[in-house]
N, C-alpha and C positions, 0 to 999 in steps of 0.2 A: 728280287723282292717277293716275298709272298703275298698274294692278294688277300684283301680284307675278306673275311667270311661275309656271306649274304645277311642282310637284316631279315629278310623275309623269304621264305620258300614255300609256295603252295604247289601241290602236286594233285592233279585230277580232283580238285575241290568242287563240290557242289553243294548247293543248300535246296532242300525241298521243304514244302509246306502242304501237308494232306496230300501227298503224292504228286504235287505240282512243283517243277523245277523253277526256281527263281533266280538261281544263279548257277552258271557253269555248264559243263566241266571247264575248270579254269586251272591253267598252269601260270605261275607268276613268280618271278624272282626280283628282289629290290636290294640294290647295294647300298651301303652306308652314305654314299655321297650323292645319291639320286634323290630328285624331287619329282614326285609323280602326281599327275592330275587325272582324276577319273571323271568321264564325262558320259552323259546318257539321258534320256527322257525319263519321266516318272514310271516306275515300275521296271526300270532296266537292271536292277539287282545292286545299286550302289550302296544302298543301307545295309543290305545283307553282307555285301563284302567288308565294309567298316565293322559290323559287328563280329565277323570271323576274325579280322586283323587285331581287334581289340579284345579278342577271347572272351567274349560274351555270347557267341552262337557257335556251338560245336557243329562242323559240317556234316553233312548227310553222308558224304563220301570223301575220301582223299585224306591227305596229310597236311598239317599246318605246322611249319617251323618258324618261330619268331625269336630274334636275338639267340639263336643257337640252341634253343629249347623246343622240344616236340611236344605239342599239346596232346595230353593223354599220358605223358611220361614225366610231368613237372607240375609244380604247385603253381596254378595260374593266379592265384592271389598275390603271390610274390611277383611273378612275372608282370603283372598288370601295373605294378608300381614303376616299372621301366618303361612304360608307354604313355606318352602325352596325348590326352584326348580332349577334343574340343567339339560340342555338338549342341544344337539347340535343346535336345532333351536333357541333357547335363545341366545346361544354363538355368532350366526351370525348376532344378532341385536345390539350388542354393537359397539359403534363407534370406529374406529380403533385406535385413539390416546388417548382414555380415559385410566386413570391410574388405576392400580389394586386395590388400596385402594378405589377409587371412585366407581368402579364396586361393591365391596362389600357393600359400603354405600348405594347405590341405593336400596337394598334389604329392607332398613328400610320401604320405601314406596311403594314396589313393582313396582319401577320405572326402567328406562333405563339411566336416565341422573340426575346428581346431581343438575342442575339448575332448575329442576321443583319443587324443595321443599327445605326447609332450613334445615341445618345440624348443629349439634353442636360439640363442641370439644369432648364431650362424645361419639357421634356417631363415630367421627374419631378414638377415642381411642378403641371403641368396634371393628370396622372394623380391626384395626391393631391386636387385639387379635385373631379375628377369622383367619386371615392370619397366624399368629403364631401357631394356632392349628393344621393346616395342613402343617406346615414347609414352608411357602410361603411368610414369612415377607419380604424377599428379592425383592419380586415382587411388593411391595407396590407403588413405584414410577415409574415403568415401564409402557410404552404405551403398550395397549393389543396386537397391531399389531407386537410388538418386542418379544413377548413370543412364545415359542414353543407350540405345541399343548396340551402336557402333562402340561406345566406351566399355559395355560389358563384354563384347566380343574381344576387344583387345586385351582385357584382364584375362579372358578365357586362354587367349593366345599365349599370354605371358604364364599362365599356370601350367601349359604343356611343356614349357622349358624348364620347369622347377625339377631339381633332383637328377641332373644330366641324364635325361631320358635317352633310350637308344632308338626310338622311333616316335614320330609325330603323326597323329591321325586328326585332320581337320575335316569335319563333316558339315558341308555348306556353311562355312562361317560368316558368310555375307548375306545369308537369307534374311529378309526383312529389313534390311539397312537402307536408308536414303543415300542419295549420291554421294554427299559428302563422307558419311559413315563407310560406305563401301571403298571409296577410293583412299580413305585412311587406313583402312584395314588391308587392302591390296598393297599399299607402300609398305606397311609394317610386314607384311608377308614376304615381300620382295627383299628386305633387309634381312630377315631371318633366313631366307634361301640363300643369300650371298654369303653368309657367314659360315666358314669352313667348319666351325665347331657344330654347327647344327646338325642333327642326325638325319637319316632317311626320312623323308616327308611324304605323306599321301594327303592329297587334297581332292575333295569331292564337291563338284559344283555343276550347275546346269548351263552355265553361260561362258563362252570363250573369253569374253572381255573382263572376267573375274580371275583369270590365269596370271599369276604374278610374273614379271620378268625373272628369270633365273631358274624356272622349272624345266626339267631335262627330259622326262618321259611322260607318255600318255597312254590311258586305257579307255577305249570306248566300248560301252556296254548298250545292248539292246535286249529287251525281253530276257535277260539274264545271260545272253550270249555274248562272246568277245567279237567285236567288228574289227578292231585293230588294236595292237600292242606293241610298243617299242619306243625308239626315240621320239620326242615330240614333233620335231620338224618332218619327220616321216609319217607319223600317225595322223597329225592334224592336218588335214588337206580338205579342200571344199568338197571333193568326191566322198571321202570317207565320212565327213560331218553330215552331208546330205543324206547318205544312206543310213546313218545312225539315227537321225531325227525326222526322217521321212518328208523332208522338204528340199527345194531346189536352193541351196545356199551358197553363197559368195564368202570368201574368207581372205583377210588381210592381216599381216603382221605390221604394226605401225608403232615405231618407238618401243619396241619390245612387247607391245601388247597385241592380243589376238582379237580382231573384230570380224564378226559375222552377221549377215543379214539375208533374209529371204528375198528371192527374185521371182518374177513371174514365168 
């Protein structure tokens, strides 16, 4: 049996701003069935990595291959339509009175408004199915501004699933959520991760307890450099986490969730 081609291949990728390296050099390969979590303190390069993977920040050095296409030799406007992206910066761009189902449908053309393109009944049905997958069907006709932060994030998660994407990128989706909103979203992410039809997924977070069950691989970053990379149970250790965050940390996996805390 022929192995499935890699979803992402980064080779010697680095990002510099005004001569200062904020990420890399980084080699990274992500397979279609893998669910990756990227951990690191503020300023570690996580956002720069997501911008590279979402094809919005061309690397200073190295090559980027996403879904079999090489950046620099393909139309990234078309390729972006095959990437599901959820982030706080994207959330802030939606019109306050746009409905949940319309937010999901706009992903069909990597747009922010439905009036920019034509959508079919099949597109509407597909958007409703995406909302149902993350238990957000009741939000279909709700205006975005009337939703809680957790509900807005679940609609964004549904949006990443629209149009059969080949890669999901989730940039700190639990940021700013209260306990209930965070746990609901983590549970939704665990359901999505367990679905064999879900494509390769990359989740960025600061906190180990926000890693959903079912995630398979980890990347630890500090000051733009790779501290550890590989299968999650090998990467995520008290020693590696302590080195990454500069604290003496303990770590436990309890009921599929990773718990960490500082010790004296």
